[in-house]
N, C-alpha and C positions, 0 to 999 in steps of 0.2 A: 504494500500500500504506500501511498505518497505521504511524506512528512517533510514540510518546509522545502518542497521541491525535490526532495530525495525519495526515490522509489526504493522500498525495502522488499526484497523477494525472499520469502522463507522457504528453505529447501529441506524437506524431511529426509533424514538418513534412516532407511528401513533395512534392518538386517537381523539375523540370529546372532548368538553370542560367539560364533566361531571366527568372526572377521573383525575383531577389535582393532587390529593394526590398519585395516582398510578404512574403518570409520575415522581413525585419526588422520589418514591420508586425505580423506574427503574434507575434513576441517582445514587442513593445510592448503589444499588446492583452492578451496573457496576463499580463504584469506589472501592467497596470491592473486586471485582474480580481482578482488576488491582493490588491491594495490595497483594493479595494471589498468583497471577499467572504471573504478568507482567514480572518480571526479569527472572523467570525460562523459560517462553515460548518466551521471546523476543517479546512481543506483548502488545499493548495498545488498550483497547476498548474505544470508544468515543460515548456517547449518543448524538444523533443529534435531537434537538427539534426546531420546526420552530420559536418559540418565542425568541430563543437564537442565532440561526444560520442564519435566513433569514433577508433580508434588504428590505426597501421599494422600490417598482419598479412599475412605471406607464408608459405605452407606448402609451396611447390613443387609444388602439385597442379593448377595452371592453372585454378582455379575462378573467377578474376576478382574485381573489387572488391566486387561486390554481396553475395556470400555472407558475407564478414566483417562488412559493415555489418548484414546481417540478424541474424547471431548476436549482435553486440555491442549493437545498440540497438533494432532493430525488434521483436524478439520480446518485449522487456521493456516495450513501450509499452501504455497502456490504451486509447488511441484515436488518431485521426490527422486531420490537416488536409491535404488535397491541393490543390495550386494549379498550373494550367497556362495557358499563353498560346499561343505558336505553335510550340513544340517538344514532342516527346514524350520526348526524351532519348536516351541511348546504350543500344543493345540489350544485354540481359543474356542469360544462357542460358535464362531462363525467361519473358521478356516483352520487349515492344518498347522498354521503357525502365526504368531503375532505379526511378523514382517509381511507374510503373505496377505493377511487381512488388511494391513495398511496399504499395500500395493493395490490390491483389488478395490479397496474403497476409493483410493485416489482415481483409479481408472474408470470405475463403473458408476460410482455414486457422485463423487465430486467433479468428475470429468476434467481432471487436471493431469498434466503430462508426467511421465515417469521414464527415467533412464535405468535399465536393468543390466547388471553385471554378474557373470557367473565365473567363479574361479575353477581352473583346471589344474591347480597345483597339486602335487602328490601329497598323500597323507598317510601317517602310520596306521597299519591295519588295526591295531588294538583300539584306535579311536573311531573306527567305522561302525556306525549303527545302520545295519542293512535296511531297516524300515524307514529311517530318516532319508537315506539316499534314494530309496524307491519313491518316496513321496516328493522329494525335491526334483527328481528327474521328470515326474509327471507334471509338476508345476512348470518346469523349464520348457517342456514340450508344448504346454498350453500357451505360454508366453511367446514362444517362437511362432506359433500359429497366429497370434494376435498382432505381432509386429516384429521389430528388429531388436534383438538383444546382443550383448557383447560378452565375449569370453576372453580370459587372460591367463597366461601361464606363470607370471610372477608379479610381485607387487610393483616393481619398477615400471613394467609395462602398464599396469593398472593406473599408476600416477600419470604417466604420459598420455594415455588414452583419455582419461577422465578430464585432464586439463584441456585437451583439444575439443572434446565433446562439449564441455561446459561453455567454452567460448562460442561454439556454433549454436547450441540450443538456447542459451540465454538471449542471444541476439535475435534468434528466430521467434522465440516465445514471447519475449517481453520488450524488445526494442524495435521490431518491425512495425511500420505504420499499420494500425488496425489490430495489432496483437493485443490480447487482454492484459491489462495491468491491475485489474481488480478481480479478485476471486469470484467465481460463480457461487451463488447460494446453494445450500443443500436442497435437492429436489423434494417436492412435497411427498413423493412416494417413498422417501427414505425409511419411514417406519415400516412400511410393507416389506421393503427389502430386508430390513433387520429381522422381521418375523420369518420370512422365507429362508434366510440364512440360518437362523436358529433351528428352524424345522428341518432343514437339510442336515444340520449337524446331529439333531436328535434322532432322525430316522436313518441316518447314513451308515448305521452299523447293525450287523446281525450278531446276536450273542451266541458264541460258541460255548455251549453248556459246559461249565465246570473246568475249562482248560486254563490253568494259570498262564497269564501272558497272552492268551488267545481269547480273552473275554470279548473282544470286539474285532470284527473284520469288516472292512469297508465293503458295502454292497455296491458293486460296480461290475456291470456285465462285461466290460472290456477287460477287467482284471480277473474275470472268470471265477468270481466268488459266489455268483448266483446261478443256480441250475434252474433254467426256465421250467416252470411247472407245466404240466399238460392239463387242459381244462376241456370238459365236454360242454358244448353249447346246446341250444334247443332250436336249431335252425329250421327243423321241419315240424315243430310242435303244433303249429296252427295251420298246416297245409298238408293235405293228403297227397299232393303231387310232389314226388321227389325231384331233386335236382339231378341232371344227367351225371352219370358216374363214368369216369374215364377208365376205371379199373385200377388206376395207380393210386392206391389209398395211402394217406399218411399214416404214420405209426399210431396205432391205437384206434383207428377208425376214421371215417370221413368227417365226423363231427367232433374230432379232437383237435383243439387249437392250442397255440401257445399264447402267453400273456399279451404280447403286442397285438396279435391278430384278434384276440377276443375283445380287447378294448376298441380297436378299430370297428369291429362288427357292432359293438354295443352303442357307440356314440357317433359313428361317421357313415353309416350306410343310409339307405333311402328312408328308413323308419325314424331316424333322428331321435332315438331314445336318449334319455338323460340319466338312466340309473342302471348300474351293473350290480347284481347280487351274486356274491361269490360264496359258495357252500363247500365246506371241506371237513374231513374228519379231524379229531384231535391230533395235533402234531403234523398236519398236512402242509403247513407253510403259508397259511392265509395272511398272517401279519407280515411275514417277509415279502409276500407278493405286494402288499400295500406299500411297503417301503420301496420296493423296486419301482412301482408306479410313480411314487412321489419323486424319487430321484430322477427318473426319466423326464417327467413333466416339468421339473424345475430347470432342466438343462436344455438350452436352445438347440443344441445339436441332436440330443437324444429324444426330444419331445416328438419329433416327426415319426419316430417308431410307433408311437401310440396314435398317430393320425392327426396330431395338432400341427399347425403351421408355425408355431413359435413357442416361447416360454409360456408356462401356465402358472397362474396363482393357485398354489396348493394349500389346502387346509386339512388338518388331521385332528381326529377326536376319538378317544376310546369311549365306546358307548356306556361302559360300566361306570364312567365318571360323570354322567349327566347329572345336573344339579336342578333341584326343584325350587320354586317360589315358596314362600310361607304358606300360600293357599293350596299347595300340593301339586300345582301344575309345573311341568318342566319349563325352565327358562328357554328363551329362543335360541336358535342356532348361533347368532353372533354373541349373545351373552354367554353361552356355554363355552364357546371357543375362548373367550376372554377369561372366564373363570378357570378353565383348565390351565391356561398359561400362567395365570396368577399363582396357582398352586405350584407351578414349576418355575417360579421366580422370574417370569417374563411379563412385565406389566404392559398390557395393551387394553384398550377399551372396547366395549361392545359396539359403540358408535363407529370406531375405526373398522371393525370387522364387517359391520353392516355396509359400510361404504366399499370396502374391498370386495365383498361378495357380489356386489352389483356392478363391478367394473372389470373389463377385460374378460379373458377366458379363465374360468375357475373350475377347480376339481376338488370336491369334498370327499375325504376318506373317513368312513365311519367303521370302526373296528370292533368286532366282538358282540354282536347282538345276543349270542348264546350265553355270554358271561353275565347277563342279567337273569338271575336265577328264577325269579317269580314270573309265572306265565302271564298274569294280569299286567305286570310291569312291562313285559316284552310287548304285549299288545299295545300298551300306551306308547311305548317308544316307537313302534311301527307307525302309529298315528302321528307322532311327533316328526318322524322322518318324512312322511307324506306331506305334512304341513309345510316343512322346510322346502321340499321339492316344489310345492305349488307357489310358495312365497317368492322364491328366487328362480324365476322362469328360465334363466340362462345357465344356471349351475348344472354341473354333472356330478353325480354321486356314485361312489363305490361303497357297498356295504358288505361286511363279511359275517359269517355265522357258521357254526356247526349245523348239520342237518337237524339235530335234535333241538336246536334253538329256533328253527323256522318251520313250524307245522301249521299248514293252512287249516287242517281239520280241527285244530284247537283254537282257531281264530288268530293265530300269530302269522300275519301276512301283510304285505305291502300292497296298497291300492295303486301306487304309481305304476306306470308302464315301464317294466324293467326287462333287461336281458339277464337270464340266469346262466351261471357257469359253475359246474361242479369240478372241484380239484380231483384229478385222477392220481392214482398211486404212481410212484416212480417205476419206470421200466428198469430192466437189468442194466441197460446202458446208462440211464440216469443215475442209478445207484453207484455205478463204478466212477462216473464223473464226479459225483458228490464226494465220494470217499477220497478220490485223488486230490480234489481241491481242499478238502478238510485236512487230510494228512499233510499236504504241502504247506498250508497255512500254519498248522501246528508245529511242524519241524522247522520252518523258517523263523518262527518266533523264539526258538532256542538260541542262547547266546553263542556267538562265534568265539572260539578260543583265541587267546592272544598269540600272534605270530603265525596264524593259519592263513593261507592264501584264500582270499574271499571268494574268488571264482570257483576254486576247488571245493570250498565248503558249501557253497550254494548247490553245486552239482551233486555233492554227496547227500545233502538234505533232500533234494528232489528225488534222487535215486531211492532213498529210504522211503519216501512217500509212495513212490511207484511200487516198491516191493511190498509194502504193507497193503496197498490196494489190491495187488494181485493175490496176496495170501488170503485176505478176507473174502474176496470174490470167489476164489476157489473153494473156500470152506462153505460158503453159502450155496454153491452149486451142487454140493454132495446130496445124494438122494435122501439121506437121513435127515437133512436139514430143511425140508420143505416148509415146515412151520416158520423157521427163522427167515427163509426167503420172503415169505409173505409179510412178516413184520418189517423186513428191511425196505419194503416199498413205502413206508411211512417216514418222511424226512427226520422227524424228531427221534424216532426209535433208531433209525440208522445212525444218527449222531451219537446216541448212547452206545451203540455197538462199537463205533469207531473209538470212543474214549476208552472203553474197557479193553479193546484189542490193542490200542497203542500203549497203554500203561500197565496192563496186566496179562496180555496175551490170553485173554479169557473171553468166552462167548457163552452166556447162559442159553438154555434151551427153550425158554418160554417167555412170554411177555412179562409175567409176574416176576420171574427170576431176573429179567433184564432191569426192571425198575428197582428191584431190591438191590441188585449189584450196583446200579448207578447211584442210588442214594447213599449206600455204604461208602462208595468211592468218594463222593463229594464230602461226606461228613467226616471221614477218617482216613481212608487208605491213600488218598492223594497226598495229604500232608506227611503221612508216615513214610512214604517212598522218598520223600525229600528230607527226611531227618527232622521234621517239624512235629512237635507234640501237639495233637489236636486239643482243643479246649475241653471237649468231652468225647467219649467214644461214640461210635455210631449207635450202639445198643442203647446207651443212656440218652442220646439225642432223640432217638425214635420214641422213647417213653414220654417225651415232651411234645414232639411234633405230631405224633399219632393222635392223641386226644385233642390237640388244637385243630387238626384237620377235620376230625369228626364233629367237633363243636361248630366249626364253620359250615359243615355240611348239614347237620341236623338242626341247629338252633339259629345260627346266623343266616344261613341260606344265601350266602354271598361269597364271592371269591376274594374280597378284600375285607380287612378288619382294621378298625381304629387301633393305633399303636397301644393306647392305654388299655383297651379291652383285651387285646391279644396278650399283652404282657401280664395281665392279671391271671389269665388262664395258665400261661407258662409258669408263672411264679408258683402257683399251686403245685404244678407237677415237679418243678425243680426242687421244691422243698422236701419232696419225698426221697430224693437222691442223697447219697452220702457226699459230703464236701462239694456241693453244687456251686457253679459260678453264679454271679448275679444275673438277674434277668436282662439287664442292660448289656452285659458282656456276652450273654448267650445270643441275643438278637444281633448284636454287632458282628458276632462270628458267623451267624447264618446269612447275613447280608454280604459281608466283605470277604470272608474266606470260603465258606461252603457254597455261597451263591444260590441257596435255595429260596431265600426271601429277597424281596425288592421293596425299598422304601418308595412311597409316592405321596402325592398330595402335600409337597413341601415337608416331607418327613413325618407327617402326622398319621400315616397308615402304612400297613404292610399288605403285600399279596405275594403268593408263591410265584416264583419266576415262570414256572410252567404249570398251568392248571392241572395237567395230567398227573404231575407229581403229588399234588395235594389230593387228587381223587384216589390215587393209589394208596397213600397213607391213610385216608379215610376208610377205604375198603379193608385194609389190614386191621385197623382199630375196630372196625365193625365186627370183623371175625372174632376178635378177642372178646368183645362185648357179648356176642351171641353165644359163644362157648361158655361164658359165665352165667348168662341169663337167657336161655333159649326163647323165652316169651318175647324178647325184644325183636324177634323176627316178625312179630305182628305188624309193627310199624313199617317195616321194610316191605312186607307183602301188600299192605294197604296202599303204598305209594308205587307199586309195581307199574312200570311204564312211564313214570314221570321222567321227563328229560333230565332233570337235575340229578336223578339217581342212577341214570343208565350206566355210566362208567364205574362209579363206586360199587354197584351191584356185581358187575363183571369181575372186578378185582376181589370182592368179598368171596364170591363163590369159588374163585380159583384158589383160595386159601384153605377151603374146608374139606373135611373128610366125607365119607359116604353117609354117615349118620346125619350130619347137618344138612347135606344135600337132600336126603330123604325127608327130613323134617320140613325143609323149605317147600318141597313139592306138596307135602301133606297140607301145610297151612295155605299154600297158594290155591289149591283146588278145593279147599274148604271155604275159601274166602269169596265173597260176592264179586271180587275183582275178576275172577276167572270165568264168570258166567258168560260174559261177552268180551272175549279177548279179540281186539282188533288184529288184522294181519300184521300191523306194525309191532304189537305186543307179542304176537306169536313168533315173529322173526327174532325179537329180543330173547324170548324164552329158548329158542333153538340155539342162539349164540351162547347163552348162559350154560346150557347143557354141554356144548362143545368146549367151553372154558373150564368146566369142572374137572379136576384131576381124578376124582373118585366119585362113582355113581352107584346108586342103588335103586331098584325098581319096586320095592315093597309097597310104598305109599301109593304110587301110581297104579299098581295092579289092584290094590284094595279099593281105590276110588273108582276104577274102571268097572269092577264087579258090583259096586254098590248100585242097587236098582234105582236109587233116587238121583243118580248122576244123569244130567241132561245130555241130549245128543251133541250139543255144541261142545260141552266139556269132554265128552267121549272122543270126539274127533281130535281135539288138542292132545289129550292123553295118549291116544294112539300115535300121533306124530312124535310125541316125546319118546315113547318106547322105541319107535323106529330109529330115532336119532341116537338113543343110548345104545341100541344094538346089543342087548344082553339076552342070550337064549333063556336065561332064568325067567323071562316074562312069557315064554311059550305056553306054559300050563294055564296061566291066567287068561291068556288070549283065546285059547281053545275053549275054556269055560265060558268066556264072554260070548263067543260066537254061538255056542250052544244055547245060551240064554236068549240071544237075539233071534235065532232061528225059530224058537218056540213062539215068538210073537211077531214074526216077520211081517212087515208091511212096507208101504212106500216110503214112510218116514225113516225107517232104520236100514233100508237096503244099502244106502250109501255108507253107513257105519259098518255094516257087515263086510262090504267090499274093501273098505279101508283096513279093517282088522285082518282080513285075509292077506292083503298086501304086506302087512307088517309080519305076519307069520312066515310068509314066503321069504321076506328079506332076512329073517332071523334063522333061516335054514329049515323051517317047517314045511309041511306039505299043504298044497292047495286043498280046498274043500272038495269032498266027494259028494256032489249033488247032481241030480238029473239035469242033463243039458237042456236048457230052454231053447225053444225054436220059434222062429217068426212064422207069420202066416204062410210065407213061401217055403217053409220047411228048413230054412237055413238056421244054424245056431245063432243065438243073439250075440254071442261073443266068442272069441277064441283066444288062447294064450300061446305065446311063443316061448318054448323051453330054452331056445338059444339066446333069449333076450331077458333072462331072469324072470320068465313067466309074465312078461309085459302083456297087457290085455288090449285086444282090438275089438271094437264094438260095431255091430252091424248097423249101418245107416240105410234103411230101405230107400229104394229109388223113388222118383216121383217126377212131377212136372212143375216148373216154376219159371218166373221171369228172371232170366240170367242178366245181371246188371252189366257185365263186361261186353256182351254182344247186343244188349238192349232188345232182347226178344225172348219169347217163351220157348223153352227146350225141355226135352226129357233127360233125365240122369238115372243111371242104373244103380243097383245095390252096391254098397261099398263098405269094406271093413276099415275103420279109421282108428288109429291108436288113441287110447283113452287120454294120454298125456303127450306133450312134446317129449322128445328124447332127452333124457337126463344126463348129467355128467357121469353118473355111475355107469349107465349103459354105454355111453360113448367111450369111456375109458376102457371098457372091456374090449372094444374094437381096437383101440390104440395098443393095448397090451398084447392082443393077438398079433398085430402087425410087428410088434417088437419081439415076438416069439416067446413071450413069457407065460403063455397059457399052458395048462397041463394037457390039453387035448391035442388033436391032430392039427397041424399048422399047414394051411393051404397057401402060404404067402407067395410061393413061386408061381403057382397056377393063377393066383389072384392078380399078381403083377402082369402076367401074360394077358389076362382078360382086360385089364386096364389099357394095356398097349393096343389091343385089338380095337377097343372102343375109341381110343385116340386116333388111330389110323382111319377108322371108318367115319369119323366125325359124328358118331352117334350122340355124343353129348355136346356137339357144336365144335366149330373149328378152333376155339381157344383152348380146349382141353389138352391138345397135343403139346402146346407150348407150356402150359401149366405143369404137365407131367415131366416134360423133357429135362433130362440131366439130374433128376432128383432120385438118388438111390435109396434114401431113407423115407419110406412111405409114412412111417409113424410121425416123423417130423413134418412132412408135407401136410398131413391131414389133422394133426393135433390142434385142438382149440387154442387160440392165442390168449384166451382168458383162463386157461386151465389152472393156473395158480393165483389168479386174481381173487383176493379174499372176499370181494363183493359178489362174485359169481361162481365160486368153485365148489359149493356144497353138493354133496352126492345127489340130493333130490332136487336141486335147482336145474332148470333146463340148460343144456349145453348151449353156449353162445360162442361167437368168434369163429364160426366155421363157414366156409364158402359153400356155394351150391354144389361145387364139385365134391367137397368133402361129405356133404349130406348124401349125395348120390353114391359115393363110394361106400358109405355105411350101409345103404340099401343093397348094394351089390354084394357086400360081405355076407349079410344075412341070407340073401337069396342063394349064394353059393354054398353056404353051410347046409341048406336044405336040398341042394342039388337041382334047383329049378330057377331058370332065368326069370328075372323081373318078378319074383315072388313077393318082394317088398319094393316099394317105390314111394316117391313123393306124390302127393295128391295132385290131380289135375285141378285147375282153378275152378272149373264148373262143379267138381266134387266138393272142393273145400267150401265154397259158398253155400252149397246145399247142406252140408254137414253142420256148418256154423249156425245157420238161421232158417233152414227150410221148414216149411209148415206142412207136416205130414197130413195126408188126406185132402189136400187142396190142389187145385189145378190153376196154373198161370199166375199165381200171386208172387209178389216180391217176398224176399226172405225177411225174417224179423230184423229189426234194426240192430239188435244185439243178440248174442247167443242164448241168453237165459229166457225162460218163459215170460210172456208179457205180464203175467200176474206178479212177477217179482218187482215190477215198477221201474222207475227211472234209474239212470246211472247213479251209483254211489260206491264208496270205497269198500263195501262188503262184497261187491260183485266182480271186481277185476282189479288187477294191479296196473294202474295207469299213473300218469303224472300227478293226478289229484290225490293219489294214495299217499304221496310224500314218503315213499319207502326208498326210492332212488337206487334200486337194485332189483334183480329178479327175485322172486319168491319161490319156495319149493312148489313143485307141481301139485295141483290139487288143493291149494290153500284157499280157494274160493268156491266151496261147494254150492253156495247159493247162485253162483254165476255159471254153473254147468248147463249144458244143453239138456232138453228133455230126455234125450237118448243116453246121456251120461258122459259126454265129452267135456273135459276140463280145459281151462285156459285158452279157449278159442278166441277170446278177446283179451288183449293186453299181455303182459309178462314178456313175451318175445314175438317178434315177427317170425313167420314160418315160410320157409322156401316152398314154392310149388313147382311142379314138374315143367310147366309150360314156359315157352318164350312169351315175352310181354308184347301185346298189341294194344294200341290206343283204343279207348272205348268205342265199340260199334264199328271198328274198321276191319275186323277179321271174320272169316266165314266158318272156319273150322272150330267147333266147340272145344277142341283140345288146344287151341291157340295157333298162332302162325307156325309155319314149318321151320322158319329160321328167325334170327333176331340178334340183338346185341345185349338184351337184358332178360333176366328171369323174373318171374312174378313172386312177390312177397305178400302175405296176407296176415291180418289179425291185430296189427298195432303192437305196441310194446310198453314197457314200464316207464319209459321216459317221454311218452307222448300223451297228449290230452285224450280223454275217453272218446271224443268225437271221431278221432282217427282210428279207433279200434272197432268201428262198426263192421258188421258182417259183410257188407258189400264194398268196403273200402279196399283199394288196390294200391300197391307200391311196386317199384321195380329197382333192380340193381344188377350190375354185371355179375356173372357167375363166379368170378374170382374175388368178389367183395366179401368182407367179413367185418363184423362189428359186435360190440358188447350188448346189442339188443336184437340180434338175429340168430334164430335157431331153426328147428325143423320138426315135423311130425310125419309119421309114416302111414302108408296104406298097405294092407295085406291083400294079396290077390289069390283067392283059393285055387 
């Protein structure tokens, strides 16, 4: 500024602490410039250094040292000189180092010029911090892209170059006519920039659970620390007409997309939606995905990945931290954003947020709907989100939740028009990439020994990471470790595996053992391995954390607790121990060393770093409580199916022996809760049975034989006995069938059939009863002994208006499989191909028949290419979802199989019986008639849905569709009320079913069996991830025969 005709130019000297001599050189050079030029140019340059021009300042707001420096000296400077060598400095809330923040502020906020210098002088290896160097190189690369920087080899050259550059730039910047001599004012949007920078710093790290020195790793796709999740969209949910399929399917199915594509689809296609709902299982990476979206959107270069044309104003809010008015209503979105930041020591006003939300392109990230434990509160939060969506008509929202936290049938749903995306499990390739990146980050955080060549050390550490990745990947691929492979598909559990493998060379065999080992590691073994004495042993710490977790689960019903309340519970438990630490020391250890707890809300509250860890501890404590007082099971049973309890119940049952398991079943089926178990609750019950390490069937058998047990309970009990698969139940099952046959009527025929299926599955014999025949003299059903006695039901022929040809046609009698083909049946086919069956293996003749079919184009011209060069038929035809924990249950329908694989299964069964085409896929005309044909009528359209008209309109009791909110296939036969009058199950929903025919557009083909050739095969029936409207009996779909997806299966027809 001018003073008495003299212009003073303040030059900020920005640098870390490793270039003290260069800072002195800058002062000297500036003094020399003043001697040479000051009088002539009426100008004085002043070097501004924080150590000479700043003063102590503390305000109790936790803002750190950089903010006072910025206020006191940075904003008053006219230009800056930045100098860097091998350090980037101490991180601030806004940047990787204080000097970096100052340089970036001068350039982007104050719009004032900077000269940057980078030293290339050698440095002693023991002084090198690899992480500092890495960050500095990234900053230098960025600055090189922004403009011209200078590098020097020694300080003499630095002095020479700086003197010359200062002469040139001072003249250019401050002495040229028109050049500014007065600093520009700070822009009005400076506060918004401060907020965005703070948010970038807050969200810019993923927490590497429990790794000392690896607690934070920068989420940066370019640095390959983020493995892009796979998400399934719902692109065909509201349309019965499929998009054309090239046959070149992306990994996981045509509707599996990666984060960038899913956001583009949600916000930037023709529908112009403004909300994306991300649903994922516990530990699936939902929060990390939000962080990735935030960092990309805040970056002008990376925002284009998400479909934006420039930087985006990003706002983040954990939904569990929403605050209410005194009147009980939630504060507005702007107010809640301000309140959340206030609790995190960043003061901004609701008025500021209101203005920012209405300006520019903005993205609001709302995390963790499921973390609001009370269902009524979640409903209210959904209404709050809808209100914000309506109030800010230009905003785009991303909301995350577990599936258990978003259930439309319970009224927890958003009214806004949204795109839904479900997080998919990691593939094997993703698991290996994740492990490699995790081990690399962990090993590179280890200290480099003094005197070791840095390049050689880096290579060694990376080699160690690669070796560990190969070893754990090999371990997971072993046949005996199938259960672990499924668990490894969950990012959080895979991270736990990596921790244990790295430090203990240990891999537990179950989910419960994994969590147990992880918590013990965090509480005790990690420190012990480093020669550090833990504050308390893992056993003693569990005696405190277990009761606290169950208190939060049963009484508090929240994932976070006020510090004072939690410490009161902890203190009670600590006082029971011998020589306990203080509650303050215990909490400090849990936060700073073990890393199990996190402080939030300005240090006024605690929450567990990972919700799943608290749920595990609550489940373990619940098991202890039930063992002491078995009647405490009553409360657990009364809340069965409650979202809040789903994970703790799984962990609880996995701890118990067969006696408690039996008692749980007894109480459940004595409770009114079991009278009407929804398919969702039945699915949970099946999962609990699979989790239980020890099982007993006594209580189930007793309840089954109780004459007062209703048919609905009987069905569920039979399904439980089938899942438990203990022959000890055979005697009770035979008694039950005898009881039912004595009173056989239309109401209990389904229960008898189901009981017979269970007997056969347990190794018993089918009923010996007179073969029932139709009017035509044909048996009403047949069973296939080569297919574990799978039943085929006679569908008498008739005459109806065939929707695909749009005219009335005759259709003949047809035996249709009662259920879609299950995983258990399909695996017997794969096992046969692998030569693992005990009977005669026809694999060689089978391959010859496949090759004949390929040469004759019997299955179309594409089959030859599909078969070509594949020597392993089992690998060729195996379901791609065979080990996907959402779809791999024995009684779930097989999915992830092509039309060719379905036809190959038919061929296998036919060849076992020695008759060509004995089994095949249904023709489309047969399928539609079987699904909805009205027996005894002529020329009528089929029923809209398979079930009898008297069952009423569509509802979640009739089919597994999108509205059921199950988000996976269900075991076949789970919807008895939705069966056809003839007894076919799952003809609507659950899975699409391949048909035999080539696809022809409606009304365009003359042959009732479809066109002679084509590019697509027919699919019928709809699926679990589509709305019920698409599951209508007459609805059609098409895909290329080499297509496969997690919602496509098949059903067979038997040809006598």
